[in-house]
N, C-alpha and C positions, 0 to 999 in steps of 0.2 A: 666107480663103475657107472652109478646112476648119473653122475655129473657129466661123464663123457658122452652118455647117450643123449642127454638134453642138448649138449653143444652140437652134436651131430644133427639132431632134428631141427634145431634153429638154423643151421647153415643150409639145410635142404630147403627150408621155407624161403630163405633169402634168394636162393637160386631160382625158385619157382614163382617169384612175384610177376604180376601182369605189367607189361610194357605196352604203351599205346603205340600202335604201328604208325610210321611216318610214310606218306606216299612217296613213291620214287620220283614223281615228277616235281616235287618241291625240294630243291637242293637246300641243304643246311646253310644258314648264314655264316659268313666267315668274319670273325672279329678282327678288324685291322688294328695293327699297332700304330703308335704315333708316327713312326718313321716310315711306315709302309703305306703307300696309297691304297685306298679301298679297292677291293677286288669285286667287280661287278659281273654278274652272270650275263652273258650276251643274250639279248632279247631278239625276238623276230623283228626284222626290219619292216616298218610300216610302208605300205604302198604309197608312192608319191606320184603326183601328176607330172606327166612328161611335158616340159615346156613346149609351146608351139614354136615351130621353126618354119621360116619362110623358104621359098624355093632356093634362095641364094645361100641358105644356111644360117642367116642371122635370126636370132629369136624375135618373135613378134611381141610387142608390148601389149599386155592385157589391161582392160579398163579397170579402174578401181571401183569398189562397191559404191562410193558416192557418185561416180559418173554413171554407173548403171541405174542407180535410183533416180538420178536427174532425168535420164532418158525415159524411164518408165513414167515418171510424174508428168513430163511434157506430153507424152502420148495420152495419158489420162485426161489432161486438160484439153487436148484437142478433141477428145471424144465427148467430154462434158465440160465446157469452158466455165461453167458457173455452178459448182457443186452446191447442193442444197441439202440441209438436214431433212430427215424424213418428216419430222414434226412441222417443218416450215413449208412443206409442199402445199400448194393451193388445192383445196378440195372443192371442186365446183358444186358438187351436190350439197355440201355443207354450207358453202358460201351463199347458196340460194336461199337458205333459211336463216342464217345468222352470220353476218360478216364481221361482227365485232365482239362477240361474247367472250372470247378468250383474252384478247389483248387490250381491250378498251380500258382506260383508266378512269375510275370514278372519283368522286370528291368526298363522299361521306366518311371514308376511311382515312383520307389524306386531306387535312384542312387546307384551304386555299392560302391563308396567310397566317404564319405562326405568330406574328406580332399583332395584337389587337389594338387598333387606334382608340384614342380616348373618346372620340365623338365622330359624328358624320363628317366624312371627307369630301364626298362627291354630291351630297344633297344638303350641304350646310345652308343653302338658301331657303330651306324649308324647316321651320320650327315644328315641334311636335303638334302644336295647336293648328298651324296652317296645314300640315300634312293630314291630320284627322279631319279637318273641315273639307279639304279637297276630296278626300276619299269618300266622305259621306255624301257630298253634293254632286261631284262630277269627276269620277276617277280618270276619265280620259285626259283631263288637263295635266295629269302627273307624267304622262308619257309611258314608255315601255318599262315593264317591270319583270325581272327574272326571279321567279319564286322557287325556293328550294334548291335542289342539286341537279346536275346535268343528268343523273341516272334516276332521279326521283323528284320531279318538279314539274312546273308548267310556266306559262307566261301570260301576262296581261298587257293589253294595248300593243299587240305585236304589229310588225310592219312587213309587208311582202316585198321580196326583191323585185324591183321594177324591171320591165323589159328594156333592153338596151342593145345597141349595135355591138358593144364590146363583149357581151356574154349572152348565153342562151339559158333561160330558165327551163329546166327539163320537166319538172313537175310543179306547176304553180300552186297546187293545193297543199303542198308540203314545203313551200319556199318562204315560210314565215319565220322571222327572228326579231330580236330586239332592234331598235333603231341603231344602236351602236354597232351591232354585228353587221347589219346591212350596209351601214356606212363604211365599215372597215373593208368589207368584201369589195365594194365599189372602188374605194381608194386604191386598194392593192392591184386590182385588175387594170385600172386606168393608168397606174404608174408603169405597168408593163407596156401598155399601148404607147405611152409617151416615149419609151425607150426603143420599142420596135413598132413603128407605125403600121407595118404590114402584118402584124400578129393576127392569127386566126381567132375566131370567136371561141371563148372559153365556156365550157359547159358547167353551169352551176346546178348541182344536184340537190340532195336533200338538206333541209335545215330542220324545221319543226312544223307541226300543224299550227293552225291559227291560235289555238288555246294551249298548245304544248301538250305535255303528257306523253305516254308511251307511244312510240312510233315503231311498229314492227318493220324489220327484225332487230332494230338497234337497241343497244343497252343505254345509250345516251340520247342526244338529240331531243331532250325533253323541255328545256327551259330557254330555248332561243339563242344559245351561245355556240352551237356546233354547226358546221357546214361542211359538206363534201364538195370539193372542187375537182374537176377533171384535170387531165394533163393537156399541155399544149403539144400538138403534133404538127408536122409540116403542112398539113391541110386541115380544114375545118372538120373533116370527118374523123371520128376516133378510130383507132386501130383496135381490132378485136383479137390480136395475137396475145398469147399468154405472157410472153417476155416483153412487157411494155417498155422496159428500160432500154431496149434495143431500137425502139421506134420513136420515142418522144423527141421533141426538140429540146435538147438539154439546156441551151442558152436561155430560151424563153422560160422554161420551168424554173431555172435557178433565179431568173429575174423576178418571178412570182414569189418564190420563197423569200428572197432577199427583201422584196417589198413588204411582205407580211411581217417580217422581223423588224424592219426599220420604220414602217409607216403606221403600224397598228399595235394595239396591246394584245398581242397573240400570247396565249397561254401554252399551247403545244401544237405541234404538227405531227400527225401520225401517218406513216407511209412505210412501204416494204423496204427492208434493208438493202435490197439490190438496187432499188431506185435511189436510196440514200447514198450508196457508194458512187453511182454515176454523178450525182449532183456534187458530192464532196470533191471528187477528183477533178471535175470541170472547174469548180470554184477555185481550187488550189492552182490549177493550170493557168488561170487568167490573172493570178496575182493577189487573190484575196488573202488576208492575214490568217495564217495557220492557227494561231492561238485563238483568234475569234471563231474560226470555223470549228475548232475542237470544242469550244464552249457551247456551240449549237448542236453538234453531232455526237460528240464523244465525252460528255460530262456525266454519264450515268443517269441517276435519278434527276439531276438538274439539267439534263439535255433539253433543248427546246424542240428538236426534231428527233422523233423516236420511232423505232421499228414496231410495226403492228402487222400481224398476219392478216391475209386477205385484204390488204390495202396496196395491191400491186398496180391498181388501175386508177387510183385517185388519192388526193390529199384529204385527210380528215383534219380540219382546222378548228380549234377551240379558242375563243377569245375571252379575255377578262372584260367584264362590263361594269366599270366602276359605278356609274349612276344606276343602271338597271338592277344590278345585284344589291346595291345598298337600299334602293327603294323597296325591292322585294323583301329584304330583311326587316325593314322598319314597318312595312305594311302588314306583315304576317300576324301580329297581334290584333290588327284591326279588321281582319277579313270578315268577322261575324257581323260587322256593320253593313256589309253588302251581301245579302243572302245568296245572290247568284254567283258570287265569287268565293263564298265560304266553302271551299273544297279542299280535300286532301287526296294524295295518291296512296294506293295500297296495293301490295303485291300478294296475290293469292298463294297460300301455303297449304301443305298437306293437312287435311282434316277440316279445312275451312268450309263453312256454309254461308249462304247469303244472309240468312237470319242472324247467325252468330257475328258476322262482320258488322251488320247494322246495329246490333245491340252494343258491341264493344265501342263503337265510334259515335254513339248518339245520333244514329241516322235511321232510315227506314228502308225496307226492301223495295218498296215502290219508287222511292227517290233514287236509289242506286241503279235500279233497272232503267229508269228514265235517263239518268245521266250517262249511262254506258250503252244505250240503245239495245238493251237485252230483251229478247223475246221469251226467255225462260230463266230458270234459276240455276242452270248448269254452269259449273265453274271448272276451269282447268288450272292446274298448278303452274305458277309463274305468270299468270295473266295480271296485268295492271288495271286496277279499277279506280275510277273517280268516285270518291265518297262525299256526297253533300252532307254538311254538318249542320246541326240545329243550334249550335252555340260555339263559343271559342274552343279551338283545339288546344288542349293543355299538354299534349304529348307529341305534337308534330315536331320533327327535327328542324332546327333553324341553322343555316350556315353561319360560320363565324364572321366577324366584321371584315370587310374587304379592304385590302391595302395593295394597290397595284405595285408590282416591282418595277424598277427602272428598265427601260427598253435596252436590249443588248445591241448597242450601236457598234459598227465596225470602227477600228481606229482611224483617225484622220491621217491623210497623207502628209508627210513631212518634207520640207525642202532638204536637199536640192531636188529638182524635178527628176523623175525617172523616165527614161526613154526605153521603150520595149523594142528591141532590135529584131524580134521575130514577127512573122505575119500574124494577123489576128486569128484567134481560134475560131474554128468553124461552128463549134457548139454541138457537134455530134461525134460521139466516141464510137470507134468501130467495134470494140469489145468492152462492155461495161465491167467485166470481171478482171480486166487487165489494168493495173494502175496506170493512170495517165502519165504522160511524159512530164518530167519535172519542169517547173516554170522556168522560162528563159531568164538568164541572169540579167538583172537590170543594170543599165549603164548610167552612172551618175554624171550629170552634165556640170562640170566645174564652172563656177562663176568667174567672171573677169577674163575669159579666154578671148584673145584678139580675134577680130572678125577675119574669116578666111583661113584660119589655121585648123587643121584636123585634130580631133581629140583622140583618134585611134593610134595604136602603137604598131 
């Protein structure tokens, strides 16, 4: 009796178990047998775009996404033919105070020559005894000397760029450089005049002060090896428009760059990348060797022509000076023999005082004020000071030995002679951001062709 009751209660519990309700909207899946195709629940049809139909009833072909993107891009280029990154925009207010601080390349962090020569290469005519004697008795007989680095240095026996019909010296008081630099500038400009007899006068802007040192607002221009050269324009008057690459005479400016590369020991040329593109495209269009051009423009750190912000209106040219640099390096330990030349350059840092600077460098407050024409002892962070020394400088940085790299000469033309069947390039591109047309295909003139027979097909 008791067992029957237990069985009855157990069955009642089974019947009362909780079952999770299944929503009516979710149909139970149907397991398909191997022989039967799967049964799919019909889903709501997705709305589809009705194809466009012309008046005649034929469907109209719709443009592909790529075609639409091309149209949009073309419109954007028409609105802004030369897109520029925000950080590359010229800031006129900033340019007025510092036109090179961001992009200028110094030398103290990057040695000039990785391979140190075993001895003097460019002043081998002067023994140590002869150099010391000349420095003690008459330093002027040694010629120009480039002391230190372009961003922390000065010059001795500098030379001013002379007045000449081929160029205009804009600021004579800051047109001093080493003799090598001045000679290189003159040679490059005169080579352009020889190629284009009617070339306008070129503006020669800043080099260095007579004794070198800090030249506001530049980071470099301190030891006579840097020069700012203007652009060639169709007339002698410079253009004041912002987009200078649209107004320069491209042919003449390329002739100037080419002359600097071929005829001088140029170390680098800094200019805005938009001007670089115009020059590169033009040079390629007149048949210059592409591999050679890429070694100048597109070789990364080893490029000779480099982009620099706020250099859209001039070339910043820096030269190697074999003799002047080597003399400056060899004379550095002898500076104490000439008290008037025993100087060092110092950049004021946070917390500096004039008395502290004088004590650290074995100088005096009176001497520092006199050398820098200071009326008081107020200092501003970042100011460059000339520090007169009372003895040899034991901690002044000295550049490494100089070894000039070979000049990057273009490849020589090879036979057979090439005849350009297209008219000469005008030298002015209508749109500097549009790649120039490819260079015309040169036609080789075969040798031994009988006179009077055409070589065309």
